[in-house]
NULUMRO-956861 format. One record per residue (C-alpha): residue number from 1; x, y, z. Coordinates in steps of 0.2 Angstrom, whole numbers, plus 2048, in hexadecimal, padded with zeros to 3 digits. Layout:
REM NULUMRO-956861
REC     k    px    py    pz
REC   NUM     X     Y     Z
...
END
This chain:
REM NULUMRO-956861
REC     k    px    py    pz
REC     1   C14   B63   E6A
REC     2   C02   B62   E6D
REC     3   BF8   B6B   E5E
REC     4   BFE   B71   E4C
REC     5   BFE   B83   E55
REC     6   C0D   B81   E60
REC     7   C12   B78   E4F
REC     8   C13   B87   E49
REC     9   C17   B92   E53
REC    10   C2A   B88   E54
REC    11   C29   B8B   E42
REC    12   C28   B9C   E42
REC    13   C34   B9E   E4F
REC    14   C3F   B96   E45
REC    15   C3B   B9E   E35
REC    16   C3E   BAF   E3E
REC    17   C50   BA9   E44
REC    18   C56   BA3   E33
REC    19   C4F   BB1   E2A
REC    20   C5B   BBA   E38
REC    21   C69   BB1   E32
REC    22   C6A   BA7   E42
REC    23   C72   B9A   E39
REC    24   C80   B9C   E31
REC    25   C82   B92   E2C
REC    26   CAC   AFE   E48
REC    27   CA9   AF4   E3A
REC    28   CA7   AE5   E44
REC    29   CB5   AD2   E43
REC    30   CB1   AC4   E4B
REC    31   CBB   AC1   E5A
REC    32   CC7   AB0   E60
REC    33   CC4   AAA   E6E
REC    34   CD4   AAC   E75
REC    35   CCF   AC3   E72
REC    36   CBE   ABB   E7A
REC    37   CC7   AB6   E8C
REC    38   CD4   AC3   E8E
REC    39   CC1   ACF   E8E
REC    40   CBA   AC7   E98
REC    41   CCB   AC4   EA5
REC    42   CCC   AD7   EA3
REC    43   CBA   ADC   EA9
REC    44   CB0   AE3   E9D
REC    45   CA5   AF4   E9F
REC    46   C92   AF0   E9B
REC    47   C94   AFA   E8E
REC    48   CA1   AF0   E83
REC    49   C92   AE1   E89
REC    50   C85   AEA   E82
REC    51   C8F   AEE   E71
REC    52   C96   ADC   E70
REC    53   C84   AD5   E74
REC    54   C7C   ADF   E62
REC    55   C8C   ADA   E5A
REC    56   C89   AC9   E5C
REC    57   C7A   ACA   E52
REC    58   C87   ACC   E45
REC    59   C95   AC1   E4A
REC    60   C8D   AB5   E51
REC    61   C99   AB2   E61
REC    62   C8E   AA9   E6C
REC    63   C9A   AB2   E7D
REC    64   C8B   AC0   E7F
REC    65   C7E   AB9   E82
REC    66   C86   AB5   E93
REC    67   C85   ACA   E96
REC    68   C71   AC5   E97
REC    69   C67   AC3   EA6
REC    70   C61   AB0   EA5
REC    71   C51   AB0   EAE
REC    72   C4F   AC5   EAC
REC    73   C4F   ACC   E9B
REC    74   C42   AD8   E99
REC    75   C3F   ADD   E84
REC    76   C33   AEA   E7F
REC    77   C37   AE5   E6D
REC    78   C24   AE5   E67
REC    79   C2C   ADB   E5B
REC    80   C37   AD0   E65
REC    81   C2E   AC2   E73
REC    82   C35   AC5   E85
REC    83   C43   ABD   E8B
REC    84   C53   AB3   E86
REC    85   C46   AA9   E79
REC    86   C40   AB7   E73
REC    87   C54   ABE   E70
REC    88   C54   AA8   E68
REC    89   C48   AAA   E5D
REC    90   C4E   AB8   E53
REC    91   C60   AAF   E4F
REC    92   C53   AA1   E4B
REC    93   C49   AAB   E3F
REC    94   C5B   AB2   E38
REC    95   C5D   AB4   E23
REC    96   C69   AAA   E18
REC    97   C76   AB5   E1B
REC    98   C74   ABD   E2D
REC    99   C71   ACD   E37
REC   100   C7E   ADB   E37
REC   101   C83   AE6   E44
REC   102   C8F   AF6   E44
REC   103   C8A   B01   E55
REC   104   C91   B13   E50
REC   105   C90   B1A   E61
REC   106   C8F   B12   E73
REC   107   C8D   B1A   E82
REC   108   C88   B16   E93
REC   109   C7E   B1E   EA1
REC   110   C7F   B15   EB2
REC   111   C76   B04   EB2
REC   112   C72   B0B   E9E
REC   113   C79   B08   E8E
REC   114   C72   B0C   E7D
REC   115   C7A   B0D   E6B
REC   116   C76   B13   E5A
REC   117   C7B   B03   E4F
REC   118   C79   B02   E3B
REC   119   C6F   AEF   E39
REC   120   C6C   AE7   E2B
REC   121   C60   ADF   E35
REC   122   C4F   AD9   E27
REC   123   C57   AE6   E1D
REC   124   C62   AF5   E22
REC   125   C5D   B00   E31
REC   126   C63   B0D   E3D
REC   127   C5F   B09   E4C
REC   128   C5F   B10   E60
REC   129   C61   B03   E6F
REC   130   C62   B03   E82
REC   131   C66   AF6   E8F
REC   132   C64   AF6   EA0
REC   133   C70   AED   EAC
REC   134   C6F   AE3   EBD
REC   135   C7F   ADC   EC4
REC   136   C89   ADF   EB5
REC   137   C79   AD5   EAA
REC   138   C6E   ADE   E9F
REC   139   C5B   ADB   EA3
REC   140   C52   AE8   E97
REC   141   C55   AEB   E85
REC   142   C4B   AF9   E80
REC   143   C4C   AFD   E69
REC   144   C48   B07   E5D
REC   145   C4B   B05   E4A
REC   146   C48   B0C   E38
REC   147   C4A   B07   E28
REC   148   C5C   B0E   E20
REC   149   C5A   B1E   E15
REC   150   C64   B29   E0A
REC   151   C6D   B39   E0F
REC   152   C62   B46   E15
REC   153   C60   B58   E0C
REC   154   C73   B5D   E11
REC   155   C7C   B4C   E0F
REC   156   C7B   B45   E21
REC   157   C77   B33   E25
REC   158   C6D   B2D   E30
REC   159   C7C   B24   E3A
REC   160   C8B   B31   E36
REC   161   C90   B3F   E40
REC   162   C9C   B40   E50
REC   163   CA0   B31   E59
REC   164   CAC   B3B   E65
REC   165   CA5   B3C   E7A
REC   166   CAB   B48   E83
REC   167   CA6   B53   E90
REC   168   CA0   B45   E9A
REC   169   C9F   B53   EAA
REC   170   C94   B5C   EA2
REC   171   C86   B4B   EA1
REC   172   C7A   B4F   EAE
REC   173   C7A   B66   EA8
REC   174   C7A   B5D   E95
REC   175   C6B   B50   E98
REC   176   C62   B5F   EA0
REC   177   C64   B6A   E92
REC   178   C5B   B5E   E84
REC   179   C4D   B5C   E95
REC   180   C4B   B6D   E90
REC   181   C49   B6C   E7F
REC   182   C3F   B61   E7E
REC   183   C35   B66   E8A
REC   184   C33   B77   E85
REC   185   C36   B75   E75
REC   186   C2D   B68   E70
REC   187   C21   B62   E7B
REC   188   C1D   B75   E82
REC   189   C1B   B7F   E73
REC   190   C28   B8B   E79
REC   191   C2F   B8E   E66
REC   192   C36   BA1   E6B
REC   193   C44   B96   E76
REC   194   C49   B8C   E6A
REC   195   C5C   B95   E66
REC   196   C5E   B91   E7C
REC   197   C60   B80   E78
REC   198   C65   B7E   E66
REC   199   C74   B87   E5E
REC   200   C72   B94   E50
REC   201   C85   B92   E49
REC   202   C84   B7D   E47
REC   203   C75   B72   E49
REC   204   C79   B63   E40
REC   205   C6B   B58   E3A
REC   206   C6B   B45   E37
REC   207   C58   B43   E34
REC   208   C59   B3D   E23
REC   209   C4C   B4A   E1C
REC   210   C4F   B58   E25
REC   211   C5F   B64   E21
REC   212   C6C   B6D   E2B
REC   213   C68   B7D   E39
REC   214   C5A   B82   E3F
REC   215   C54   B8A   E2B
REC   216   C53   B78   E2A
REC   217   C4A   B71   E36
REC   218   C3F   B80   E35
REC   219   C3D   B7C   E21
REC   220   C37   B6C   E26
REC   221   C2B   B70   E36
REC   222   C21   B7B   E27
REC   223   C1E   B6C   E1C
REC   224   C16   B65   E28
REC   225   C0B   B72   E2C
REC   226   C06   B76   E1C
REC   227   C03   B64   E1A
REC   228   BFC   B5E   E29
REC   229   C04   B56   E32
REC   230   C0A   B54   E42
REC   231   C19   B50   E4D
REC   232   C13   B50   E5E
REC   233   C1E   B4C   E6F
REC   234   C12   B46   E7E
REC   235   C1D   B3E   E8A
REC   236   C30   B3C   E8E
REC   237   C34   B2A   E91
REC   238   C48   B2A   E93
REC   239   C56   B35   E93
REC   240   C68   B2F   E92
REC   241   C79   B38   E92
REC   242   C8A   B36   E94
REC   243   C92   B47   E8E
REC   244   C91   B50   E7D
REC   245   C82   B43   E79
REC   246   C70   B40   E81
REC   247   C62   B35   E7C
REC   248   C51   B37   E7F
REC   249   C45   B29   E7B
REC   250   C32   B31   E7B
REC   251   C21   B2C   E73
REC   252   C18   B38   E6A
REC   253   C0E   B3A   E57
REC   254   C14   B3C   E47
REC   255   C0F   B3E   E33
REC   256   BFC   B3D   E32
REC   257   BFB   B37   E45
REC   258   C04   B29   E47
REC   259   C07   B21   E58
REC   260   C1C   B23   E5A
REC   261   C2A   B1F   E64
REC   262   C37   B2E   E63
REC   263   C4A   B2A   E64
REC   264   C54   B3A   E61
REC   265   C67   B3B   E65
REC   266   C71   B4C   E68
REC   267   C82   B53   E69
REC   268   C80   B62   E75
REC   269   C94   B6D   E74
REC   270   C93   B7D   E7C
REC   271   C82   B7B   E84
REC   272   C78   B7A   E75
REC   273   C73   B6D   E6B
REC   274   C80   B6B   E5A
REC   275   C79   B5D   E50
REC   276   C69   B4F   E52
REC   277   C65   B3B   E4C
REC   278   C56   B34   E4F
REC   279   C4C   B27   E4A
REC   280   C39   B24   E4C
REC   281   C2F   B16   E4A
REC   282   C1D   B11   E4A
REC   283   C17   B0A   E5A
REC   284   C0C   AF9   E55
REC   285   BFA   AF4   E5E
REC   286   BFB   AEC   E6C
REC   287   BF2   ADA   E63
REC   288   C04   ADA   E5A
REC   289   C10   ADB   E67
REC   290   C1B   ACB   E6C
REC   291   C1C   AD3   E7C
REC   292   C12   ADA   E8B
REC   293   C21   AE8   E8F
REC   294   C1B   AF6   E84
REC   295   C26   B00   E7B
REC   296   C2F   B07   E88
END
């Protein structure tokens, strides 16, 4: 959204829809050497490799490091140095008690794997990670992290909800649907089209400050408008999907104008968005970056 005017238009449309009654209402464990050898012989998918790398933060397993290209590892977490050296530095600074990582959802789209994970990583966090593979090895990594918060007004958390992947034959169509939602609703200022994208029957919200349904979204937008806050999506950098799940990685401004990265995960059913998770993270000034690759 480019201005508070577009923001208000979307708010007005949602409130009208709501007033008409449109909104009707793995746990990780250490693997034995024999298990690891068996998996290698069977051949792991890229999704399994990415999950193994994340879980190694908790298990301390050394094998998954072999799934990262030692000569090319482009890091986009701006608090971590580039290459395997940066990855190693994370372990070197591990707090007493170590890290925890529980992958709740994992998806694969071509050369990309994206995950939704519960961390204890210098404090309880929720995160989305994106990995790019070349020849079966990870060569690039992006992520977005935020602190774990209490359940939202509808009692949902940042991580609970549906996990089953279905409709894999509809991946391309679902990605187009979400791309249209971001372009038309979040960026394009066409609030009258919102019901073309979001279900008026079921819209389960996992944003920690927003309740379920279009009325919940409308209440949140009203609060922003009344308090002079912004939620601007300026550029979509990635749209990735598998079946009924689609992730977008976008850049914009939030709150009082902070430069942020938006990672939004959508679940689609019958051609409509029916569930949403997100992580919003501030992008630090370039003087604080530990690599030169940029957030996106």
